[in-house]
MARVO-387665 format. One record per residue: residue in one letter; z negated, x negated, y of N, C-alpha, C, CB in turn. Coordinates in nm, 4 decimals. Atoms other than C-alpha are relative to their C-alpha. Glycine has a CB too. Layout:
N
a,Z,X,Y,Z,X,Y,Z,X,Y,Z,X,Y
...
//
This chain:
56
m,-0.0202,0.0303,0.1404,-15.2250,-9.3930,12.7055,0.1475,-0.0302,-0.0240,-0.0479,0.1169,-0.0894
s,-0.1376,0.0367,0.0288,-14.9198,-9.5549,12.5661,0.0589,0.0918,-0.1062,0.0082,-0.1457,-0.0452
l,-0.0718,-0.0847,0.0950,-14.6624,-9.3857,12.3511,-0.0429,-0.0282,-0.1437,0.1504,-0.0205,0.0143
s,0.0386,0.0344,0.1374,-14.7689,-9.5756,12.0378,-0.1365,0.0593,-0.0357,-0.0026,-0.1529,-0.0179
v,0.1322,-0.0581,0.0258,-15.1301,-9.4513,12.0721,0.0135,0.1495,-0.0249,-0.0964,-0.0266,0.1186
i,-0.0222,-0.1435,0.0178,-15.0125,-9.0923,12.1068,0.0624,0.0275,-0.1366,0.0902,0.0556,0.1123
i,-0.0635,-0.0168,0.1313,-14.7920,-9.1307,11.7993,-0.1012,-0.0211,-0.1117,0.1177,-0.0978,-0.0162
l,0.1017,0.0258,0.1028,-15.0787,-9.2797,11.5969,-0.1002,0.1144,-0.0098,-0.0736,-0.1308,0.0297
i,0.0960,-0.1109,0.0011,-15.3179,-9.0021,11.6983,0.0626,0.1235,-0.0630,-0.0483,0.0318,0.1431
s,-0.0651,-0.1177,0.0582,-15.0671,-8.7299,11.6154,0.0262,-0.0189,-0.1487,0.1311,0.0294,0.0724
l,-0.0204,0.0281,0.1426,-14.9892,-8.8971,11.2816,-0.1306,0.0181,-0.0777,0.0544,-0.1433,-0.0198
a,0.1300,-0.0139,0.0666,-15.3590,-8.9161,11.1932,-0.0401,0.1467,-0.0095,-0.1084,-0.0799,0.0752
l,0.0323,-0.1427,0.0033,-15.4138,-8.5520,11.2883,0.0875,0.0741,-0.1003,0.0163,0.0615,0.1390
g,-0.0905,-0.0632,0.0959,-15.1094,-8.4508,11.0848,-0.0423,-0.0256,-0.1432,0.1413,-0.0495,0.0209
i,0.0447,0.0335,0.1358,-15.2392,-8.6311,10.7774,-0.1268,0.0777,-0.0348,-0.0253,-0.1523,-0.0134
i,0.1252,-0.0717,0.0254,-15.5838,-8.4733,10.8109,0.0255,0.1487,-0.0200,-0.0986,-0.0214,0.1154
i,-0.0295,-0.1438,0.0112,-15.4527,-8.1206,10.8678,0.0808,0.0284,-0.1259,0.0767,0.0500,0.1245
g,-0.0780,-0.0175,0.1223,-15.1998,-8.1606,10.5871,-0.0861,-0.0073,-0.1249,0.1088,-0.1042,-0.0073
g,0.0904,0.0113,0.1136,-15.4721,-8.2715,10.3471,-0.0876,0.1227,-0.0170,-0.0864,-0.1219,0.0150
i,0.0830,-0.1203,0.0053,-15.6918,-7.9770,10.4371,0.0808,0.1189,-0.0512,-0.0586,0.0314,0.1389
l,-0.0843,-0.1115,0.0454,-15.4059,-7.7312,10.3908,0.0373,-0.0140,-0.1472,0.1271,0.0084,0.0850
l,-0.0314,0.0224,0.1414,-15.3144,-7.8904,10.0569,-0.1182,0.0368,-0.0885,0.0398,-0.1461,-0.0237
l,0.1198,-0.0369,0.0761,-15.6731,-7.8534,9.9338,-0.0183,0.1509,-0.0045,-0.1242,-0.0656,0.0606
k,0.0143,-0.1452,-0.0053,-15.6822,-7.4927,10.0466,0.1011,0.0683,-0.0912,0.0164,0.0500,0.1435
k,-0.1058,-0.0600,0.0810,-15.3541,-7.4159,9.8722,-0.0254,-0.0197,-0.1497,0.1354,-0.0595,0.0381
s,0.0165,0.0317,0.1419,-15.4506,-7.5813,9.5441,-0.1338,0.0448,-0.0567,0.0155,-0.1475,-0.0209
a,0.1304,-0.0455,0.0483,-15.7988,-7.4285,9.5206,0.0190,0.1103,-0.1040,-0.0878,0.0505,0.1175
r,-0.0102,-0.1002,0.1064,-15.8465,-7.2286,9.2022,-0.1040,0.1082,0.0210,-0.0172,-0.0649,-0.1390
k,0.0946,-0.1106,-0.0032,-16.0095,-6.8913,9.1876,-0.0560,0.0165,-0.1414,0.0680,0.1330,0.0513
f,0.0630,-0.0215,0.1299,-16.2520,-6.8088,8.9105,0.0288,0.1414,-0.0476,-0.1524,-0.0250,0.0076
d,-0.0205,-0.1297,0.0625,-16.1503,-6.5281,8.6799,-0.1049,0.0146,-0.1096,0.1459,0.0145,-0.0571
l,0.1104,-0.0133,0.0938,-16.4776,-6.4390,8.5117,0.0065,0.1354,-0.0695,-0.1348,-0.0173,0.0718
t,0.0073,-0.1256,0.0739,-16.5189,-6.1780,8.2433,-0.1257,0.0749,0.0437,-0.0004,-0.0251,-0.1544
t,0.1178,-0.0801,-0.0371,-16.7696,-5.8970,8.2878,-0.1261,-0.0548,-0.0666,0.0204,0.1481,-0.0393
e,0.1149,0.0572,0.0697,-16.9968,-6.0605,8.0288,-0.0514,-0.1235,0.0740,0.0373,-0.0362,-0.1451
q,0.0410,0.1185,-0.0740,-16.9979,-6.3863,8.2238,-0.0692,0.0387,0.1302,0.1209,-0.0895,0.0288
l,0.0629,-0.0460,-0.1237,-17.0784,-6.2014,8.5465,-0.1406,0.0518,-0.0255,0.0845,0.1088,0.0654
k,0.1330,-0.0520,0.0343,-17.3693,-6.0239,8.3758,-0.0972,-0.1140,-0.0248,0.0073,0.0909,-0.1239
r,0.0880,0.1139,0.0281,-17.5092,-6.3545,8.2501,-0.0372,-0.0744,0.1273,0.0669,-0.0958,-0.0983
i,0.0276,0.0693,-0.1257,-17.4780,-6.5132,8.5932,-0.1015,0.0772,0.0823,0.1291,-0.0199,0.0804
k,0.0932,-0.0824,-0.0774,-17.6547,-6.2222,8.7618,-0.1398,-0.0040,-0.0608,0.0501,0.1451,0.0075
k,0.1294,0.0044,0.0679,-17.9311,-6.2270,8.4996,-0.0691,-0.1341,0.0243,0.0175,0.0244,-0.1512
r,0.0563,0.1338,-0.0218,-17.9814,-6.6029,8.5371,-0.0477,-0.0150,0.1445,0.1045,-0.1093,-0.0335
n,0.0419,0.0069,-0.1397,-17.9923,-6.5745,8.9165,-0.1267,0.0806,0.0244,0.1114,0.0498,0.0909
k,0.1185,-0.0840,-0.0166,-18.2477,-6.2963,8.8941,-0.1243,-0.0712,-0.0531,0.0191,0.1348,-0.0721
t,0.1153,0.0702,0.0569,-18.4765,-6.4979,8.6655,-0.0378,-0.1208,0.0857,0.0300,-0.0447,-0.1443
l,0.0312,0.1154,-0.0842,-18.4466,-6.8049,8.8877,-0.0672,0.0436,0.1294,0.1269,-0.0797,0.0311
d,0.0625,-0.0516,-0.1220,-18.5310,-6.5996,9.1959,-0.1446,0.0400,-0.0259,0.0790,0.1200,0.0544
e,0.1362,-0.0385,0.0342,-18.8377,-6.4593,9.0208,-0.0889,-0.1227,-0.0171,-0.0009,0.0841,-0.1275
k,0.0777,0.1232,0.0184,-18.9517,-6.8090,8.9220,-0.0321,-0.0637,0.1345,0.0766,-0.0999,-0.0890
e,0.0232,0.0592,-0.1322,-18.9093,-6.9317,9.2794,-0.1066,0.0780,0.0763,0.1308,-0.0040,0.0811
r,0.0994,-0.0815,-0.0691,-19.1134,-6.6393,9.4142,-0.1397,-0.0289,-0.0545,0.0333,0.1499,-0.0143
k,0.1297,0.0274,0.0604,-19.3932,-6.7108,9.1663,-0.0522,-0.1374,0.0418,0.0096,0.0087,-0.1524
e,0.0421,0.1347,-0.0387,-19.3971,-7.0815,9.2591,-0.0459,-0.0063,0.1454,0.1135,-0.0983,-0.0222
k,0.0372,0.0012,-0.1423,-19.4226,-7.0047,9.6317,-0.1385,0.0609,0.0218,0.1046,0.0764,0.0831
k,0.1299,-0.0660,-0.0168,-19.7353,-6.7918,9.5810,-0.1129,-0.0911,-0.0288,-0.0105,0.1196,-0.0874
//
């Protein structure tokens, strides 16, 4: 392999890894209130029950 191919491959890998790290760094975390968590759990429970009934 020539030097230019090695440089291009390393540049491409650097861009890909840099993009992944940037996405990881900028990801937001969800700060949910207790009321929101309760609603989510309740909704998931009802959906699970509906799925179980449909499978029978």
